[in-house]
Every structure is written in structure tokens, then in C-alpha cells.
Backbone as JSON, one array per atom type, in Angstrom:
{
  "sequence": "MGKTLKIMLFIIGKNKSNAYKTIYKETGIPILKKNYKKTDIIINYGVTGQNLRTLFKTHPLMKTMPIINKFIGRSKFLAIKDAQKNDILVPKTKLNLSKDDNLNEWIEKLIHSYGGKGIKKAKKRKRILGKYYQKIITNRLYELRVHAFKWLPINKWVVQKRLGPPNQIAWNFHQGGHFSTIYNAYSFSVFKKAITISKKILDIRKMSFGAVDFIVSEDLKVYFIEINSAPGFSNLSAPIYINAFNTLKNMKELNWKLKYK",
  "N": [[-191.76, 70.61, 39.67], [-191.98, 72.08, 42.01], [-191.72, 73.41, 45.39], [-190.95, 71.24, 48.13], [-192.51, 71.37, 50.59], [-194.33, 70.9, 53.58], [-197.87, 71.06, 53.52], [-199.82, 73.51, 55.17], [-202.72, 73.54, 57.07], [-206.05, 74.72, 57.93], [-209.33, 74.19, 59.29], [-212.78, 74.93, 58.77], [-216.26, 74.89, 59.76], [-219.82, 74.07, 59.74], [-221.8, 75.1, 62.5], [-223.69, 73.3, 63.51], [-222.81, 70.87, 62.72], [-221.07, 67.98, 63.55], [-219.18, 66.68, 62.16], [-216.91, 67.98, 60.99], [-215.56, 68.61, 63.29], [-214.88, 66.12, 64.16], [-213.06, 65.44, 62.16], [-211.04, 67.24, 62.83], [-210.32, 66.27, 65.41], [-209.42, 63.69, 64.81], [-207.48, 63.96, 62.83], [-205.89, 66.08, 63.46], [-205.9, 68.46, 62.1], [-206.23, 71.8, 62.6], [-209.05, 73.67, 63.92], [-210.18, 76.75, 62.65], [-209.34, 79.56, 64.49], [-209.78, 82.67, 66.33], [-207.3, 84.0, 66.75], [-204.91, 83.34, 64.64], [-202.28, 82.03, 62.6], [-201.12, 82.92, 59.31], [-201.94, 80.61, 56.78], [-201.58, 77.85, 54.44], [-203.81, 76.62, 53.16], [-207.34, 76.64, 53.59], [-209.87, 74.52, 54.72], [-213.16, 74.29, 53.85], [-215.86, 73.15, 55.42], [-218.74, 73.15, 54.75], [-219.61, 75.8, 55.34], [-221.55, 78.56, 54.48], [-222.95, 81.4, 52.66], [-224.11, 84.08, 54.68], [-222.8, 83.3, 56.99], [-220.25, 82.59, 56.06], [-219.42, 85.04, 55.04], [-219.29, 86.5, 57.41], [-217.16, 85.21, 58.65], [-215.09, 85.97, 56.92], [-215.01, 88.64, 57.54], [-214.28, 88.57, 60.22], [-211.85, 87.25, 60.05], [-209.73, 88.61, 58.24], [-207.48, 87.8, 56.75], [-208.27, 85.5, 55.47], [-209.33, 86.11, 53.0], [-207.24, 86.25, 51.27], [-206.29, 83.74, 50.97], [-206.12, 80.37, 49.59], [-209.13, 78.54, 49.5], [-210.57, 75.54, 50.1], [-213.45, 74.34, 48.63], [-214.72, 76.85, 48.49], [-216.77, 77.95, 46.99], [-219.31, 76.94, 47.6], [-222.84, 76.51, 48.4], [-224.84, 76.98, 46.6], [-228.24, 76.31, 45.84], [-229.95, 73.12, 46.24], [-231.84, 72.65, 44.32], [-230.95, 74.32, 42.21], [-228.52, 73.09, 41.77], [-229.32, 70.68, 40.65], [-230.44, 71.67, 38.28], [-228.18, 72.83, 37.1], [-226.69, 70.52, 36.62], [-228.36, 69.23, 34.79], [-228.22, 71.0, 32.62], [-225.71, 70.39, 31.77], [-225.9, 67.98, 30.56], [-226.25, 65.8, 32.29], [-227.93, 63.07, 33.65], [-230.93, 63.51, 35.41], [-233.64, 63.28, 37.83], [-236.95, 64.4, 36.89], [-237.51, 67.74, 37.74], [-239.03, 70.41, 39.44], [-240.24, 73.73, 40.32], [-242.88, 74.22, 40.73], [-245.93, 72.37, 40.27], [-247.88, 71.25, 37.48], [-251.36, 71.1, 36.4], [-251.55, 68.75, 35.1], [-249.77, 67.05, 36.24], [-249.36, 64.16, 38.17], [-249.94, 63.95, 41.52], [-249.17, 61.8, 43.11], [-246.88, 60.91, 42.0], [-244.81, 62.51, 42.66], [-242.43, 64.15, 44.85], [-241.79, 66.33, 47.66], [-239.01, 68.42, 48.35], [-236.56, 69.95, 50.44], [-234.95, 72.98, 49.58], [-232.55, 73.7, 50.78], [-231.25, 71.28, 52.45], [-230.49, 68.84, 55.05], [-229.14, 65.76, 55.75], [-231.22, 64.42, 54.52], [-233.62, 65.32, 55.51], [-237.0, 66.54, 55.61], [-238.07, 65.52, 53.27], [-240.92, 64.52, 51.57], [-244.06, 63.15, 50.42], [-245.64, 64.76, 47.68], [-248.17, 67.19, 48.18], [-249.28, 69.43, 47.26], [-249.56, 71.73, 44.47], [-248.72, 74.23, 43.86], [-246.01, 76.64, 44.09], [-243.77, 76.22, 46.79], [-242.39, 77.93, 49.43], [-238.96, 77.67, 49.89], [-238.81, 75.07, 49.02], [-238.77, 72.37, 46.56], [-240.05, 70.39, 43.83], [-239.73, 66.94, 42.99], [-239.7, 64.3, 40.65], [-240.63, 60.97, 41.35], [-238.48, 58.18, 41.06], [-239.7, 55.44, 39.96], [-238.86, 52.87, 39.41], [-236.71, 52.35, 41.06], [-233.71, 50.83, 41.93], [-231.56, 50.82, 43.73], [-229.81, 53.17, 45.87], [-226.97, 55.37, 45.59], [-224.01, 56.64, 47.09], [-221.32, 58.67, 46.4], [-218.22, 59.29, 47.68], [-216.24, 61.86, 47.15], [-213.05, 63.16, 46.37], [-210.88, 65.51, 45.25], [-208.11, 65.53, 45.54], [-207.35, 62.96, 45.71], [-206.66, 59.96, 43.8], [-209.01, 59.2, 41.23], [-209.94, 56.6, 41.08], [-209.78, 55.82, 43.65], [-211.83, 56.9, 45.04], [-214.63, 56.52, 47.21], [-217.43, 54.39, 47.05], [-220.69, 53.99, 48.2], [-223.43, 51.87, 48.67], [-226.94, 52.19, 49.18], [-229.83, 50.91, 50.71], [-233.31, 50.46, 51.54], [-236.51, 50.46, 53.31], [-239.16, 49.54, 51.13], [-241.41, 51.18, 51.09], [-240.54, 53.67, 51.8], [-239.73, 56.93, 50.72], [-237.22, 58.02, 50.64], [-233.93, 56.95, 51.51], [-232.32, 57.65, 53.74], [-230.35, 57.55, 56.8], [-231.96, 58.17, 59.09], [-234.37, 57.48, 58.14], [-234.45, 54.8, 57.97], [-232.6, 53.69, 56.22], [-229.95, 51.61, 54.89], [-226.49, 51.33, 54.65], [-223.84, 50.09, 52.6], [-220.44, 49.44, 51.83], [-218.89, 49.56, 48.64], [-216.43, 47.59, 47.37], [-213.5, 48.04, 45.39], [-214.84, 49.66, 43.54], [-214.49, 51.09, 41.17], [-214.04, 49.24, 39.27], [-216.41, 48.29, 38.31], [-218.99, 48.85, 35.99], [-221.39, 50.43, 36.43], [-220.89, 51.7, 38.86], [-218.51, 52.97, 38.29], [-219.46, 54.76, 36.42], [-221.04, 56.41, 38.06], [-219.0, 57.52, 39.62], [-217.55, 58.91, 37.66], [-219.48, 60.8, 36.85], [-219.67, 62.15, 39.27], [-217.18, 63.45, 39.42], [-217.55, 65.25, 37.34], [-219.64, 66.77, 38.38], [-218.37, 67.96, 40.62], [-216.55, 69.57, 39.22], [-218.31, 71.3, 37.84], [-219.49, 72.64, 39.97], [-217.34, 73.86, 41.11], [-216.03, 72.64, 43.24], [-214.03, 70.78, 45.61], [-214.32, 68.55, 47.14], [-216.9, 66.28, 48.2], [-220.05, 64.66, 49.0], [-221.73, 62.79, 46.79], [-224.9, 62.09, 45.6], [-226.94, 59.5, 44.21], [-229.58, 57.91, 42.33], [-230.11, 54.64, 41.25], [-231.67, 53.01, 38.67], [-233.79, 50.16, 37.78], [-233.14, 49.5, 35.17], [-230.55, 50.24, 35.14], [-229.93, 52.94, 34.84], [-228.35, 55.96, 35.84], [-229.14, 58.36, 38.05], [-228.45, 61.6, 38.98], [-228.96, 63.15, 42.11], [-228.27, 64.9, 44.25], [-225.67, 66.95, 45.8], [-223.59, 66.97, 48.63], [-221.98, 69.23, 50.68], [-221.16, 69.13, 53.26], [-221.2, 66.46, 54.51], [-222.73, 64.34, 56.95], [-221.42, 62.09, 59.48], [-221.26, 58.55, 59.63], [-220.64, 55.34, 61.18], [-219.54, 53.97, 59.09], [-218.81, 55.94, 57.19], [-217.15, 57.83, 58.45], [-214.34, 56.96, 58.69], [-213.59, 57.21, 55.99], [-213.47, 59.96, 55.44], [-211.68, 60.83, 57.37], [-209.35, 59.46, 56.57], [-209.02, 60.58, 54.01], [-208.6, 63.32, 54.56], [-206.36, 63.14, 56.17], [-204.54, 62.31, 54.26], [-204.49, 64.6, 52.65], [-203.44, 66.43, 54.5], [-200.88, 65.48, 54.77], [-199.7, 65.9, 52.33], [-197.07, 67.15, 50.26], [-196.64, 68.84, 48.18], [-196.43, 72.05, 47.62], [-197.35, 73.73, 45.61], [-199.73, 72.63, 44.92], [-201.86, 73.88, 46.1], [-202.52, 76.02, 44.49], [-204.53, 75.44, 42.72], [-206.86, 76.01, 43.97], [-207.44, 78.67, 44.38]],
  "CA": [[-192.51, 70.02, 40.78], [-192.2, 73.04, 43.08], [-191.1, 73.15, 46.68], [-191.49, 70.08, 48.85], [-192.82, 71.76, 51.95], [-195.61, 70.36, 54.05], [-198.99, 72.0, 53.45], [-200.4, 73.87, 56.45], [-204.17, 73.59, 56.9], [-207.05, 74.94, 58.96], [-210.66, 73.76, 58.87], [-213.96, 75.61, 59.3], [-217.43, 74.06, 59.53], [-221.1, 74.52, 60.27], [-221.92, 74.91, 63.95], [-224.54, 72.16, 63.83], [-222.18, 69.65, 62.22], [-219.96, 67.45, 64.34], [-218.26, 65.97, 61.28], [-215.62, 68.66, 60.85], [-214.89, 68.51, 64.58], [-214.29, 64.77, 64.16], [-211.86, 65.53, 61.32], [-210.03, 67.92, 63.65], [-209.87, 65.39, 66.5], [-208.76, 62.48, 64.31], [-206.37, 64.26, 61.93], [-205.06, 67.15, 64.01], [-206.06, 69.7, 61.33], [-206.88, 72.67, 63.59], [-210.19, 74.52, 63.59], [-209.77, 78.16, 62.57], [-209.65, 80.36, 65.67], [-209.64, 84.12, 66.12], [-205.89, 84.32, 66.62], [-204.29, 82.28, 63.88], [-201.24, 82.45, 61.67], [-201.43, 82.7, 57.91], [-201.75, 79.22, 56.42], [-201.6, 77.6, 52.99], [-205.14, 76.27, 52.66], [-208.44, 76.47, 54.55], [-210.89, 73.57, 54.29], [-214.5, 74.74, 54.21], [-216.75, 72.01, 55.58], [-220.17, 73.47, 54.74], [-219.97, 77.16, 55.73], [-222.05, 79.27, 53.3], [-223.74, 82.63, 52.82], [-223.76, 85.1, 55.67], [-221.82, 82.75, 57.93], [-218.93, 82.7, 55.44], [-219.08, 86.47, 54.98], [-218.91, 86.9, 58.77], [-215.81, 84.71, 58.88], [-214.17, 86.83, 56.18], [-214.9, 89.9, 58.28], [-213.55, 88.28, 61.45], [-210.5, 86.8, 59.69], [-209.45, 89.25, 56.94], [-206.47, 87.07, 55.98], [-208.91, 84.44, 54.71], [-209.61, 86.56, 51.63], [-206.03, 86.11, 50.46], [-205.85, 82.34, 51.01], [-206.93, 79.36, 48.9], [-210.12, 77.88, 50.35], [-211.18, 74.37, 49.48], [-214.91, 74.46, 48.66], [-215.09, 78.24, 48.75], [-217.93, 78.38, 46.2], [-220.5, 76.14, 47.89], [-223.98, 77.31, 48.85], [-225.9, 76.99, 45.6], [-229.32, 75.45, 46.33], [-230.01, 71.79, 45.65], [-232.63, 72.77, 43.09], [-230.08, 74.86, 41.16], [-227.51, 72.06, 41.48], [-229.97, 69.76, 39.7], [-230.57, 72.35, 37.0], [-226.83, 72.94, 36.54], [-226.34, 69.2, 36.1], [-229.19, 69.0, 33.6], [-227.66, 71.82, 31.53], [-224.46, 69.76, 31.36], [-226.24, 66.65, 30.01], [-226.23, 64.76, 33.33], [-229.29, 62.57, 33.87], [-231.51, 63.84, 36.71], [-235.11, 63.13, 37.84], [-237.67, 65.63, 36.57], [-237.46, 68.61, 38.92], [-239.78, 71.65, 39.19], [-240.59, 74.57, 41.47], [-244.32, 74.05, 40.93], [-246.49, 71.33, 39.43], [-249.01, 71.63, 36.64], [-252.58, 70.32, 36.65], [-251.38, 67.44, 34.46], [-248.86, 66.22, 37.04], [-250.0, 63.29, 39.17], [-249.28, 64.21, 42.81], [-248.62, 60.56, 43.64], [-245.61, 60.63, 41.32], [-243.85, 63.57, 42.99], [-242.1, 64.4, 46.25], [-241.31, 67.67, 48.02], [-237.68, 68.41, 48.96], [-236.07, 71.25, 50.86], [-233.88, 73.54, 48.74], [-231.34, 73.54, 51.59], [-231.58, 70.22, 53.4], [-229.36, 68.18, 55.7], [-229.48, 64.41, 56.2], [-232.45, 63.93, 53.91], [-234.81, 65.76, 56.24], [-237.96, 67.35, 54.88], [-238.56, 64.87, 52.05], [-242.23, 63.9, 51.76], [-244.88, 63.07, 49.21], [-246.24, 66.04, 47.29], [-249.59, 67.37, 48.49], [-249.7, 70.67, 46.62], [-249.03, 71.96, 43.13], [-248.13, 75.57, 43.78], [-244.65, 76.78, 44.61], [-243.68, 76.26, 48.25], [-241.18, 78.64, 49.82], [-237.88, 76.84, 50.42], [-238.92, 73.69, 48.58], [-238.97, 72.09, 45.14], [-240.67, 69.09, 43.56], [-238.94, 66.02, 42.18], [-240.47, 63.12, 40.28], [-240.14, 59.73, 41.94], [-237.99, 57.13, 40.16], [-240.52, 54.32, 40.45], [-238.14, 51.59, 39.27], [-235.46, 52.48, 41.82], [-233.09, 49.57, 42.34], [-230.86, 51.19, 44.96], [-229.21, 54.5, 45.83], [-225.52, 55.38, 45.75], [-223.31, 57.86, 47.52], [-219.9, 58.68, 46.05], [-217.4, 60.19, 48.49], [-215.32, 62.32, 46.12], [-211.99, 64.06, 46.85], [-210.05, 65.78, 44.07], [-206.68, 65.31, 45.78], [-207.12, 61.52, 45.64], [-206.93, 59.38, 42.48], [-210.44, 58.99, 41.08], [-210.26, 55.2, 41.34], [-209.75, 55.6, 45.1], [-213.04, 57.45, 45.64], [-215.39, 55.44, 47.84], [-218.84, 54.31, 46.69], [-221.53, 53.23, 49.13], [-224.8, 51.56, 48.22], [-227.9, 52.22, 50.28], [-231.14, 50.3, 50.51], [-234.21, 50.77, 52.64], [-237.86, 49.93, 53.18], [-239.73, 49.93, 49.83], [-242.44, 52.2, 51.24], [-239.92, 54.94, 52.12], [-239.37, 57.65, 49.5], [-235.78, 58.27, 50.7], [-233.32, 55.93, 52.34], [-231.32, 58.17, 54.65], [-230.27, 56.76, 58.02], [-233.07, 58.38, 60.01], [-235.56, 56.9, 57.52], [-234.31, 53.35, 57.93], [-231.7, 53.25, 55.16], [-228.78, 50.82, 55.28], [-225.37, 51.55, 53.75], [-222.74, 49.13, 52.5], [-219.36, 49.96, 51.0], [-218.56, 48.77, 47.46], [-214.99, 47.49, 47.23], [-213.05, 48.09, 44.0], [-216.01, 50.17, 42.82], [-214.12, 51.6, 39.84], [-213.97, 48.09, 38.36], [-217.77, 47.95, 37.89], [-219.4, 49.91, 35.07], [-222.39, 51.35, 36.96], [-220.26, 52.5, 39.91], [-217.55, 53.83, 37.59], [-220.25, 55.84, 35.82], [-221.38, 57.34, 39.14], [-217.76, 58.23, 39.98], [-217.25, 59.84, 36.57], [-220.44, 61.91, 36.97], [-219.3, 62.91, 40.48], [-216.09, 64.35, 39.05], [-218.12, 66.31, 36.53], [-220.4, 67.63, 39.3], [-217.39, 68.77, 41.35], [-216.03, 70.58, 38.3], [-219.37, 72.27, 37.59], [-219.74, 73.41, 41.19], [-216.06, 74.4, 41.59], [-215.8, 72.03, 44.54], [-212.9, 69.85, 45.66], [-214.78, 67.31, 47.75], [-218.32, 66.26, 48.52], [-220.76, 63.39, 48.93], [-222.61, 62.94, 45.65], [-225.94, 61.07, 45.73], [-227.56, 59.03, 42.97], [-230.52, 56.78, 42.29], [-229.89, 53.71, 40.14], [-232.94, 52.36, 38.33], [-233.69, 48.74, 37.43], [-232.47, 49.39, 33.88], [-229.18, 50.7, 35.41], [-229.7, 54.36, 34.6], [-227.8, 56.59, 37.03], [-229.72, 59.69, 38.18], [-227.88, 62.48, 40.01], [-230.02, 63.81, 42.88], [-227.77, 66.04, 45.03], [-224.31, 66.88, 46.33], [-223.51, 67.48, 50.0], [-220.67, 69.81, 50.97], [-220.83, 68.86, 54.66], [-221.89, 65.22, 54.88], [-222.6, 63.84, 58.32], [-220.64, 60.86, 59.58], [-221.71, 57.3, 60.24], [-219.48, 54.5, 61.47], [-218.94, 53.58, 57.81], [-218.27, 57.05, 56.41], [-216.13, 58.61, 59.18], [-212.96, 56.64, 58.3], [-213.34, 57.67, 54.62], [-213.09, 61.37, 55.49], [-210.46, 60.93, 58.17], [-208.24, 59.03, 55.71], [-208.84, 61.54, 52.91], [-208.01, 64.56, 55.06], [-205.0, 62.82, 56.58], [-203.73, 62.33, 53.03], [-204.32, 66.01, 52.3], [-202.55, 67.05, 55.49], [-199.51, 64.99, 54.6], [-199.17, 66.23, 51.01], [-195.89, 68.03, 50.36], [-196.52, 69.71, 47.01], [-196.98, 73.34, 48.0], [-198.05, 74.35, 44.49], [-201.05, 72.0, 44.8], [-202.87, 74.83, 46.59], [-202.84, 77.02, 43.49], [-205.76, 75.02, 42.05], [-208.03, 76.32, 44.79], [-207.58, 80.1, 44.58]],
  "C": [[-192.72, 71.0, 41.93], [-191.52, 72.62, 44.37], [-191.74, 71.95, 47.35], [-191.63, 70.44, 50.33], [-194.18, 71.24, 52.34], [-196.69, 71.43, 54.01], [-199.54, 72.25, 54.85], [-201.89, 74.16, 56.25], [-204.87, 74.1, 58.15], [-208.37, 74.43, 58.41], [-211.72, 74.64, 59.52], [-215.17, 74.75, 58.98], [-218.68, 74.65, 60.12], [-221.21, 74.19, 61.75], [-222.69, 73.66, 64.31], [-223.92, 70.82, 63.42], [-221.03, 69.23, 63.13], [-218.89, 66.81, 63.47], [-216.9, 66.65, 61.19], [-214.85, 68.66, 62.16], [-214.23, 67.13, 64.73], [-213.02, 64.76, 63.31], [-210.73, 66.17, 62.11], [-209.45, 66.97, 64.71], [-209.03, 64.24, 65.98], [-207.55, 62.76, 63.43], [-205.41, 65.31, 62.5], [-205.08, 68.42, 63.17], [-206.83, 70.68, 62.22], [-208.08, 73.43, 63.04], [-209.72, 75.98, 63.63], [-210.26, 78.92, 63.8], [-209.41, 81.84, 65.39], [-208.18, 84.52, 65.91], [-205.18, 83.17, 65.92], [-203.23, 82.87, 62.96], [-201.71, 82.18, 60.25], [-201.07, 81.27, 57.54], [-201.82, 79.06, 54.91], [-203.02, 77.43, 52.46], [-206.12, 76.19, 53.82], [-209.45, 75.51, 53.94], [-212.24, 74.1, 54.76], [-215.44, 73.55, 54.23], [-218.18, 72.52, 55.79], [-220.56, 74.87, 55.18], [-220.35, 77.96, 54.48], [-222.63, 80.63, 53.69], [-223.2, 83.59, 53.84], [-222.73, 84.59, 56.66], [-220.4, 82.84, 57.38], [-218.49, 84.16, 55.36], [-218.64, 87.0, 56.36], [-217.5, 86.43, 59.1], [-214.77, 85.55, 58.15], [-213.94, 88.15, 56.91], [-214.07, 89.7, 59.55], [-212.09, 87.94, 61.17], [-210.13, 87.37, 58.32], [-208.43, 88.5, 56.09], [-207.08, 85.97, 55.1], [-209.11, 84.82, 53.25], [-208.42, 86.36, 50.71], [-205.58, 84.66, 50.34], [-206.71, 81.44, 50.13], [-207.88, 78.68, 49.9], [-210.72, 76.73, 49.57], [-212.68, 74.43, 49.72], [-215.36, 75.86, 49.07], [-216.45, 78.58, 48.12], [-219.16, 77.5, 46.41], [-221.66, 77.07, 48.28], [-225.09, 77.41, 47.84], [-226.97, 75.99, 46.03], [-229.34, 74.11, 45.61], [-230.85, 71.77, 44.38], [-231.75, 73.27, 41.95], [-228.96, 73.89, 40.81], [-228.05, 71.05, 40.47], [-230.04, 70.41, 38.32], [-229.21, 72.54, 36.32], [-226.4, 71.61, 35.92], [-227.09, 68.91, 34.8], [-228.65, 69.78, 32.39], [-226.38, 71.2, 30.97], [-224.66, 68.29, 30.96], [-226.05, 65.51, 31.01], [-227.68, 64.36, 33.61], [-229.75, 62.89, 35.29], [-233.01, 63.49, 36.67], [-235.75, 64.46, 37.44], [-237.83, 66.46, 37.84], [-238.11, 69.95, 38.57], [-239.96, 72.44, 40.48], [-242.09, 74.54, 41.74], [-244.82, 73.02, 39.93], [-247.67, 71.86, 38.63], [-250.21, 70.75, 36.96], [-252.48, 68.92, 36.04], [-250.46, 66.51, 35.24], [-249.64, 65.44, 38.09], [-249.24, 63.46, 40.49], [-248.61, 62.96, 43.38], [-247.25, 60.22, 43.05], [-244.51, 61.61, 41.7], [-243.6, 63.65, 44.49], [-241.69, 65.87, 46.43], [-239.95, 67.53, 48.71], [-237.29, 69.83, 49.35], [-234.94, 71.71, 49.95], [-232.54, 73.47, 49.46], [-231.66, 72.52, 52.68], [-230.31, 69.61, 53.97], [-229.84, 66.81, 56.17], [-230.77, 63.88, 55.65], [-233.72, 64.36, 54.59], [-235.71, 66.6, 55.34], [-238.47, 66.75, 53.59], [-239.9, 64.2, 52.36], [-243.02, 63.91, 50.46], [-245.55, 64.41, 48.95], [-247.73, 66.06, 47.63], [-250.16, 68.63, 47.84], [-249.12, 70.73, 45.21], [-248.3, 73.3, 43.04], [-246.73, 75.58, 44.39], [-244.69, 76.92, 46.12], [-242.35, 76.91, 48.62], [-240.17, 77.68, 50.43], [-237.92, 75.4, 49.99], [-238.96, 73.59, 47.06], [-239.58, 70.7, 45.01], [-239.75, 68.24, 42.7], [-239.75, 64.76, 41.91], [-239.81, 61.86, 40.83], [-239.64, 58.78, 40.85], [-238.63, 55.84, 40.64], [-239.82, 52.97, 40.33], [-236.76, 51.65, 39.93], [-234.97, 51.11, 42.26], [-232.35, 49.76, 43.66], [-230.36, 52.63, 44.81], [-227.71, 54.36, 46.05], [-225.08, 56.7, 46.35], [-221.84, 57.69, 47.15], [-219.21, 59.72, 46.91], [-216.21, 60.61, 47.62], [-214.33, 63.34, 46.67], [-211.01, 64.28, 45.7], [-208.56, 65.53, 44.3], [-206.34, 63.82, 45.82], [-207.33, 61.03, 44.2], [-208.4, 58.98, 42.39], [-210.84, 57.54, 41.36], [-210.17, 54.83, 42.82], [-210.96, 56.23, 45.79], [-213.93, 56.3, 46.11], [-216.86, 55.53, 47.44], [-219.57, 53.47, 47.74], [-222.92, 53.07, 48.54], [-225.73, 51.67, 49.42], [-229.24, 51.66, 49.82], [-232.01, 50.64, 51.71], [-235.58, 50.17, 52.41], [-238.5, 50.41, 51.87], [-240.78, 51.03, 49.93], [-241.87, 53.58, 51.58], [-239.47, 55.63, 50.83], [-237.9, 58.05, 49.48], [-235.19, 57.31, 51.72], [-232.17, 56.46, 53.19], [-231.38, 57.39, 55.96], [-231.5, 56.92, 58.91], [-234.39, 57.88, 59.42], [-235.41, 55.39, 57.3], [-233.39, 52.82, 56.85], [-230.49, 52.5, 55.71], [-227.7, 50.98, 54.22], [-224.44, 50.35, 53.74], [-221.71, 49.69, 51.54], [-219.06, 49.01, 49.86], [-217.04, 48.76, 47.32], [-214.61, 47.39, 45.76], [-214.16, 48.61, 43.08], [-215.69, 50.59, 41.4], [-214.03, 50.48, 38.81], [-215.33, 47.7, 37.8], [-218.38, 49.12, 37.13], [-220.37, 50.91, 35.7], [-221.79, 52.25, 38.04], [-219.21, 53.44, 39.3], [-218.27, 55.02, 36.96], [-220.62, 56.88, 36.88], [-220.17, 58.16, 39.57], [-217.43, 59.28, 38.93], [-218.18, 61.05, 36.6], [-220.09, 62.78, 38.17], [-218.17, 63.89, 40.19], [-216.62, 65.54, 38.25], [-218.9, 67.3, 37.4], [-219.45, 68.52, 40.1], [-216.85, 69.9, 40.46], [-217.06, 71.69, 38.06], [-219.54, 73.2, 38.78], [-218.49, 74.07, 41.76], [-215.77, 73.93, 43.02], [-214.64, 71.05, 44.46], [-213.22, 68.56, 46.39], [-216.27, 67.43, 48.02], [-218.86, 64.84, 48.46], [-221.85, 63.53, 47.88], [-223.6, 61.77, 45.64], [-226.62, 60.78, 44.4], [-228.66, 58.03, 43.28], [-230.17, 55.94, 41.07], [-231.19, 52.95, 39.91], [-232.7, 50.9, 37.93], [-233.04, 48.52, 36.07], [-231.07, 50.02, 33.91], [-228.9, 52.12, 34.89], [-229.28, 55.0, 35.93], [-228.28, 58.04, 37.07], [-229.02, 60.45, 39.3], [-229.02, 63.16, 40.77], [-229.52, 64.95, 43.77], [-226.31, 65.84, 45.39], [-224.3, 67.57, 47.69], [-222.1, 67.97, 50.27], [-220.24, 69.59, 52.41], [-221.55, 67.6, 55.12], [-221.67, 64.84, 56.33], [-221.91, 62.5, 58.31], [-221.45, 59.72, 60.19], [-220.45, 56.51, 60.58], [-218.77, 54.07, 60.19], [-218.24, 54.74, 57.12], [-217.15, 57.81, 57.12], [-214.71, 58.25, 58.76], [-212.6, 57.12, 56.89], [-212.81, 59.1, 54.65], [-211.84, 61.58, 56.31], [-209.25, 60.55, 57.33], [-207.96, 60.05, 54.62], [-208.17, 62.82, 53.41], [-206.64, 64.34, 55.68], [-204.06, 62.83, 55.38], [-203.45, 63.76, 52.61], [-203.32, 66.7, 53.22], [-201.1, 66.69, 55.24], [-198.93, 65.24, 53.21], [-198.05, 67.25, 51.13], [-195.7, 68.92, 49.13], [-197.2, 71.04, 47.31], [-197.76, 73.98, 46.86], [-199.4, 73.72, 44.23], [-202.15, 72.99, 45.15], [-203.32, 75.81, 45.51], [-204.13, 76.7, 42.73], [-207.0, 75.6, 42.73], [-208.16, 77.8, 45.1], [-208.87, 80.59, 43.94]]
}
């Protein structure tokens, strides 16, 4: 079982995101500062690319430490393609449309998006810098978000259903979407399926937590659409992350960190 010492954590996050700052305020997990002591694990709440490389340069000790969600940053288009290669059902997704594609059946999405921004009906066929095309699931029944955390039992992951105006192509909060939490989600086949796919997505992406989004069609097919490494908080979702990271903070199995090197 290893030593029973309390795990020491720091957290880092995107400057534009207040979510990781909320985690810090509510859990006491400190934000990584310039002068810090060596710790057991660093939680990466959405820092990617050059920003992560800059942190490594500023904090050389980080290179020797386990980092939860160290390998994030792959584009949402490539995440879809990775899922497809692993036999996970996804909507048809392309970088450009052919002359045979009906524009009314496709939407444009940002390769790196936040909060569902930038989603709109397709107006072009050629490749658009920073965007990709995705076919609309016309028999959409509702959307799901699975809040997945590898340090929690899979049957404790939280599933939220979202609905919105039928004329909206996406149901994020700023587009009028409404979320509700599904209790005992693992007891229902369609939600259990979404949870099981979420675990597979985390494994494929070498991630330890994330918000995994799906569309459920009227015939109860579950389509993976994206994973978010730095989900924003609503009144419904904030307690989910606060509770999950409080659990992580209070874990006492020091060898748990070895999974994340």
C-alpha cells in the first residue's frame, strides 16, 4: 500500500479562467507561485503549448514532478479523430466540405474553443484557418456532459443533461442551454455508456480529469463531440469540482502520484 502521507498539491490554470482560482479558494490547494517548495503533484487546469513551456522555464522543478493533465492541448478536431480511430461514435467531422455536402447539414467549430463559442452554421466549403466542420445530428434528443475524475470511482462521476431552444445548434449557457444533474447516473444504460466512453477518452488523451460532451440522438446513440480540460463553472458544476479536488487533496496514498509521471 505504500506510505500513508498526505499528498501535497499545487494548481496552475489559464489566465482567462476563474475556475481554477475558485478551486484554490474553496479547497485551499495553492496556485503555483514563483517561490515554491517541491511538491508531490501539480494539477494542470488548462495550461497548454507555449504557456506550459514558459512555466517549465520559470519553474524548472516542474519537469521532475508528476503533473495531472500534462498532455492536454491536442485540438478538438484531432480529439474527434482520435476517438474515431478507437471505435467511438462521433458526428462526421471534416476540415473542408465537398461539393456533395449540403451546407445546411453542417456547422463550423473552432479547433480551440471555450464555452461553445464560435459555433455557427456552415457557409463555406473550403478549409477555414482555426476551424473544422461537423455534421449536425438532426435527431438530437439532448446533450450530456460527464464530469470525469480518475481518482474517483467511475460510478461517482457526475452526468449533467442539457437542453435548449430547438433552433440553436449548440446548447451552451450563453446560447440559452439549461443543465440538470442526473442522480445515480450509472444506474441508467445511456448515461452509463457515456461514462464508460468518457473513461476511454481520458485514457486515449492521457488525461486524469475533464468535462466530456456528448449528443444523444432520439434512437439513443451516444456521440462524443469534445473534451474540455478547463471547464468553466456554473452554480451546478462548481460543487462537483470543489468536491473532487477536495477528495484529491485529502488522499493519503503517496504512491498514487506515480500514475501521472
